[in-house]
C-alpha distance (Angstrom), angle and dihedral (degrees) to the residues before:
residue distance angle dihedral
M1 . . .
Q2 3.81 . .
V3 3.71 113.0 .
T4 3.78 115.1 -149.8
H5 3.78 127.7 -155.4
G6 3.76 109.2 -86.4
S7 3.83 95.2 20.5
P8 3.75 113.1 156.6
P9 3.80 119.3 -109.3
A10 3.83 114.1 -85.9
L11 3.82 90.2 -125.8
V12 3.77 134.4 16.6
L13 3.79 124.9 178.6
H14 3.77 114.8 -167.6
N15 3.79 122.9 -176.0
F16 3.76 85.6 -18.3
V17 3.90 117.0 178.0
F18 3.77 118.8 179.7
Q19 3.79 101.4 163.8
P20 3.83 134.3 29.4
A21 3.82 122.8 -90.0
T22 3.78 92.7 15.8
P23 3.86 123.1 123.5
P24 3.82 114.2 -111.7
L25 3.77 113.7 -86.4
A26 3.81 121.1 -128.8
L27 3.81 117.7 -169.4
I28 3.79 139.4 157.3
L29 3.78 121.2 -162.0
R30 3.82 110.7 -169.8
Q31 3.78 123.7 -146.0
Q32 3.86 111.9 -76.5
D33 3.73 92.4 3.4
C34 3.86 129.3 124.2
V35 3.73 118.7 -140.8
A36 3.82 117.2 -173.9
L37 3.82 121.9 -156.6
L38 3.81 106.6 -153.7
G39 3.87 110.9 -154.7
I40 3.78 114.6 -145.7
G41 3.84 105.6 160.2
Q42 3.79 132.5 94.8
D43 3.72 91.7 -108.6
T44 3.82 103.4 92.7
Q45 3.80 92.9 179.0
D46 3.81 97.9 64.2
M47 3.81 91.8 90.4
P48 3.77 96.9 48.4
R49 3.83 88.5 47.6
L50 3.80 91.0 51.4
T51 3.85 91.2 49.6
T52 3.83 93.7 51.3
A53 3.78 91.6 46.8
L54 3.85 92.7 50.6
T55 3.74 94.2 47.1
G56 3.79 95.6 47.8
L57 3.79 98.7 -108.1
A58 3.76 95.3 113.2
P59 3.89 134.6 30.9
C60 3.73 122.2 -96.0
Q61 3.81 140.7 171.6
G62 3.79 127.8 -128.2
E63 3.74 129.2 33.6
I64 3.83 134.7 -50.6
R65 3.85 114.8 -166.3
I66 3.78 121.8 -171.0
N67 3.79 114.2 -169.4
G68 3.78 88.7 -16.9
E69 3.83 94.1 -50.6
T70 3.80 123.0 114.7
V71 3.81 106.1 -127.0
N72 3.86 103.0 176.3
G73 3.78 90.9 113.6
H74 3.78 94.9 48.9
K75 3.80 118.8 103.0
A76 3.79 123.8 -114.2
G77 3.80 109.1 -76.6
R78 3.81 93.7 25.9
R79 3.82 100.1 72.1
G80 3.81 98.9 81.3
I81 3.80 90.2 -110.7
A82 3.79 123.6 116.1
S83 3.77 125.6 -178.3
V84 3.81 133.8 -152.8
G85 3.81 127.9 -167.5
P86 3.79 145.9 79.2
H87 3.81 90.1 -51.7
A88 3.90 90.1 65.0
P89 3.79 104.5 45.5
L90 3.78 123.1 -177.2
F91 3.79 116.9 -99.0
A92 3.83 104.3 -95.3
H93 3.87 93.0 -147.7
L94 3.78 94.2 52.4
S95 3.86 130.6 77.3
V96 3.73 121.1 -121.1
M97 3.85 89.8 -98.4
D98 3.80 92.9 49.2
N99 3.84 90.8 48.0
V100 3.77 89.0 55.5
L101 3.77 92.2 44.7
F102 3.85 94.4 48.9
P103 3.86 99.5 82.4
L104 3.80 91.1 42.8
R105 3.81 90.9 53.4
A106 3.85 89.9 46.2
M107 3.82 91.9 52.2
H108 3.80 93.5 50.8
A109 3.77 87.1 -151.7
L110 3.84 99.7 127.4
N111 3.74 137.1 38.3
A112 3.85 120.6 -111.1
S113 3.79 97.7 -94.0
E114 3.81 92.1 46.2
R115 3.83 89.6 50.4
L116 3.80 91.4 52.0
R117 3.81 90.6 47.7
R118 3.80 91.9 51.6
A119 3.75 94.6 45.7
G120 3.83 90.5 49.2
E121 3.84 91.9 51.4
V122 3.84 94.5 51.6
L123 3.84 91.7 44.6
A124 3.81 88.4 53.6
L125 3.81 91.8 47.7
T126 3.76 93.0 51.9
G127 3.78 95.5 43.6
L128 3.80 95.8 -113.3
D129 3.85 101.2 120.7
A130 3.72 92.4 108.7
V131 3.78 95.8 53.7
R132 3.83 100.8 39.1
T133 3.82 92.2 120.2
R134 3.84 95.5 48.0
Y135 3.79 123.8 103.4
P136 3.81 124.5 -127.4
H137 3.78 93.9 -100.2
Q138 3.84 89.3 60.2
L139 3.78 93.9 54.4
S140 3.88 131.9 90.4
A141 3.79 119.6 -123.5
E142 3.82 88.7 -101.9
Q143 3.81 92.2 52.6
I144 3.84 90.8 47.4
F145 3.85 90.1 55.3
R146 3.87 90.1 48.0
A147 3.81 91.6 49.2
G148 3.83 90.4 49.8
L149 3.75 89.4 49.6
A150 3.85 92.4 47.8
R151 3.87 88.7 51.5
A152 3.86 89.2 51.5
L153 3.83 93.7 45.5
A154 3.82 93.2 50.0
C155 3.83 89.1 70.9
M156 3.85 91.7 53.0
P157 3.82 94.2 -131.6
T158 3.82 122.7 -170.9
V159 3.82 93.1 -134.2
I160 3.84 129.1 28.6
V161 3.86 115.8 -159.0
L162 3.77 112.4 -156.7
M163 3.77 108.0 -161.9
Q164 3.83 109.8 -162.5
P165 3.81 89.9 -45.9
F166 3.80 98.8 166.6
D167 3.78 100.9 48.9
A168 3.81 94.3 106.3
M169 3.81 95.4 48.1
E170 3.75 132.1 95.7
P171 3.78 114.6 -120.9
P172 3.85 95.3 -98.2
G173 3.82 92.8 52.4
R174 3.81 90.3 45.8
D175 3.83 92.1 52.8
R176 3.86 91.9 47.2
S177 3.77 89.8 49.5
L178 3.84 93.2 49.0
A179 3.79 90.1 49.8
M180 3.81 91.4 49.3
L181 3.82 90.3 48.1
D182 3.81 92.0 52.9
R183 3.78 90.9 50.0
L184 3.80 93.2 50.7
R185 3.76 92.6 44.0
H186 3.79 92.4 57.7
A187 3.88 95.0 37.3
L188 3.88 96.1 47.6
G189 3.78 99.9 27.0
L190 3.76 94.3 -118.7
S191 3.76 122.2 -178.0
I192 3.82 110.2 -146.5
L193 3.80 136.3 -169.4
L194 3.79 107.3 -166.8
L195 3.88 116.9 -164.0
T196 3.79 111.9 -162.3
R197 3.71 144.3 152.3
H198 3.83 92.9 -152.4
R199 3.80 119.5 88.6
A200 3.82 94.1 -156.8
E201 3.85 90.8 58.2
A202 3.79 90.8 50.1
L203 3.80 92.8 48.1
M204 3.83 94.3 47.4
A205 3.82 96.9 44.6
A206 3.78 110.5 33.3
D207 3.76 140.7 76.7
R208 3.84 89.3 -159.3
I209 3.71 131.7 16.2
G210 3.83 128.1 -149.7
I211 3.82 118.2 -157.8
M212 3.85 106.5 -140.1
E213 3.78 119.3 -168.5
N214 3.89 112.7 -170.7
G215 3.75 92.0 -29.5
A216 3.84 96.6 -44.0
L217 3.87 117.8 113.9
L218 3.76 106.5 -133.2
Q219 3.84 100.4 -179.1
L220 3.86 135.9 -14.9
A221 3.74 117.7 -158.1
D222 3.81 145.1 112.2
A223 3.75 117.9 -64.2
A224 3.81 95.2 -103.6
T225 3.84 92.7 55.0
L226 3.78 92.8 46.7
C227 3.86 90.6 52.2
N228 3.75 99.0 42.0
R229 3.87 102.2 29.1
P230 3.77 106.5 28.6
A231 3.77 113.5 177.8
S232 3.77 95.7 -143.2
C233 3.82 142.7 8.3
P234 3.81 94.5 -98.8
V235 3.83 88.6 56.6
A236 3.73 92.8 48.8
V237 3.80 89.6 51.9
A238 3.80 94.8 44.6
M239 3.84 96.4 48.5
G240 3.86 103.1 30.9
D241 3.84 104.4 21.5
A242 3.84 84.8 -120.7
N243 3.76 121.5 -165.0
V244 3.77 111.3 -124.2
L245 3.80 120.9 -144.5
T246 3.81 126.6 178.5
G247 3.77 120.9 -129.0
R248 3.79 143.1 156.8
V249 3.82 119.1 -118.7
L250 3.78 112.2 -116.3
D251 3.84 94.1 178.2
C252 3.82 142.5 -27.5
E253 3.83 119.5 -139.7
D254 3.81 128.6 165.1
D255 3.82 90.9 -5.5
I256 3.84 91.5 -57.2
A257 3.80 119.1 114.3
T258 3.80 123.6 -153.9
L259 3.79 111.4 -150.5
R260 3.73 139.3 -178.5
L261 3.80 120.1 -136.3
P262 3.78 123.4 -140.7
S263 3.77 89.5 -105.7
G264 3.86 91.6 56.4
E265 3.86 103.6 -102.4
T266 3.73 120.8 132.2
V267 3.78 118.7 -135.2
Q268 3.80 139.7 166.7
A269 3.79 136.5 -133.1
Q270 3.74 141.1 162.3
A271 3.84 109.7 -79.4
A272 3.72 120.2 -124.0
A273 3.84 112.5 -128.7
D274 3.81 95.0 -103.9
L275 3.92 96.9 44.5
H276 3.77 115.9 116.6
G277 3.77 138.6 179.3
D278 3.80 116.2 -70.8
D279 3.80 91.4 16.1
L280 3.80 118.5 140.5
A281 3.84 103.0 -120.2
S282 3.76 140.0 -165.6
I283 3.83 108.6 -135.4
C284 3.80 112.0 -152.8
I285 3.87 119.3 -159.5
P286 3.77 122.8 171.6
P287 3.85 113.4 -131.1
D288 3.84 94.0 -116.9
R289 3.83 93.0 53.5
L290 3.76 92.8 63.3
S291 3.81 125.3 100.4
V292 3.78 119.6 -152.8
L293 3.79 125.0 -163.7
F294 3.76 117.2 -172.5
M295 3.86 117.7 -151.9
R296 3.77 118.3 -122.6
Q297 3.75 115.5 -111.9
G298 3.81 112.1 -86.2
T299 3.79 95.5 14.9
V300 3.78 130.6 107.2
E301 3.80 119.8 -145.7
T302 3.78 119.6 -154.8
P303 3.83 106.7 -136.9
E304 3.82 113.8 -124.7
T305 3.81 125.4 -153.2
G306 3.80 107.6 -62.8
D307 3.80 95.2 24.0
V308 3.79 116.4 118.3
P309 3.90 115.6 -163.1
C310 3.76 111.9 -131.9
T311 3.84 143.9 167.8
L312 3.79 123.4 -131.3
V313 3.73 110.8 -119.8
S314 3.80 100.3 176.9
A315 3.78 143.1 -20.8
H316 3.78 133.4 -154.5
H317 3.75 127.4 -167.3
L318 3.76 110.7 -138.6
G319 3.84 98.6 179.4
Q320 3.83 100.3 -106.1
S321 3.74 95.3 34.1
V322 3.75 144.3 18.9
V323 3.84 118.5 -126.8
M324 3.79 112.7 -149.3
R325 3.80 127.7 -169.5
L326 3.81 111.4 -153.6
R327 3.78 134.1 -178.9
T328 3.82 123.4 -144.4
R329 3.82 123.0 -145.4
D330 3.80 91.6 -95.6
G331 3.80 91.5 53.7
T332 3.81 98.2 -101.6
E333 3.78 113.2 147.0
I334 3.81 118.2 -138.8
I335 3.80 130.8 -171.2
A336 3.79 117.9 -144.3
R337 3.81 125.2 -175.2
R338 3.79 113.4 -158.6
P339 3.84 137.0 166.6
P340 3.85 113.8 -88.9
V341 3.76 96.3 -98.5
H342 3.82 99.7 120.5
T343 3.78 123.3 92.5
R344 3.76 122.2 -125.3
R345 3.70 89.4 -104.2
D346 3.78 91.4 56.5
L347 3.72 90.1 54.2
A348 3.77 99.0 53.4
P349 3.81 111.7 130.8
G350 3.77 112.3 -102.3
R351 3.80 97.3 37.5
E352 3.82 113.9 142.0
G353 3.76 119.0 -129.4
L354 3.77 147.7 151.8
L355 3.75 127.1 -108.9
A356 3.83 121.6 -150.8
W357 3.81 139.8 164.9
Q358 3.79 137.4 -177.2
A359 3.80 113.3 -103.4
Q360 3.80 93.0 -118.8
N361 3.75 90.9 58.0
A362 3.76 95.3 62.3
I363 3.83 133.0 55.3
A364 3.74 127.1 -153.1
F365 3.84 117.8 -151.0
P366 3.79 127.1 -175.9
M367 3.77 110.3 -99.2
D368 3.79 92.1 -130.2
Q369 3.83 94.5 49.9
K370 3.78 111.9 150.9
I371 3.78 129.7 -153.8
G372 3.79 111.3 -96.7
């Protein structure tokens, strides 16, 4: 698909509500882009509900625009949106070729020879030529995904919604499928909305990632922004595995908050925009932004401002890094990821140490922060 200057976005959701008690969803998917929505909440049905609402199989509120046209009133299969995933299984009694032909026959848009030509093209694009006569029970999880994608591509949709499509695959198959998807996206100009609960899939596939908690979109941005400037504590945890400490704000000055931990230590962090003095705050620090100083045997270090006394609980060498589990004086457990510079003796459980971080490497959010 050739995208011209000024082309409307492939997909626009405006005031879109697909399940009760969820804030309206606003989203723009540009032509030829891939946006991933990373689900982090306990509600595992939010993504299936979103998929059925987008494709016209369930009611919704708000507006869905495809290439600038409002399609809410269009029936399923006529919106320019196709979906792939466990919610849309292949027909068990049909071969791969007949599964791909099925929607073309249902649409009555092409004659028999054109249908066969279109099906042959998408089977070649997805690497399924050799298995076109097989039935779903004869396919691997990777081939099932490719066949579902070929069936979706055959109808030439504007937007493809991938709903947790890689969950049944082993990592090598998932990686091959993601690489194939990226090639097809750029070769065919596909616009893709990927719904996943796996961060690695979102990072590998998408231009932008939206963090979705129980159907509510917390933040939508590129990966670097989500990691370095998360809008909330759940985003910091989802994208950076951030440790979360509790503290009370003593003061905020020049966007830096000074806070007191329950165990009495004073620390600093970047202040979120809505953080104020005397607030209870969640302090988010990624594991790789922590410094750890272990005390020498028989010595006593006097903690300075910003130092947090801790005890090493365990340490695991992962090749390029060491992951340490530490416990503070109030019982909070913290994960630190450091270069492998410590000796085995340094990393013996029970070692006393001090944790510290630079203020710009941590963010403090008000504990009662609400979704905007």
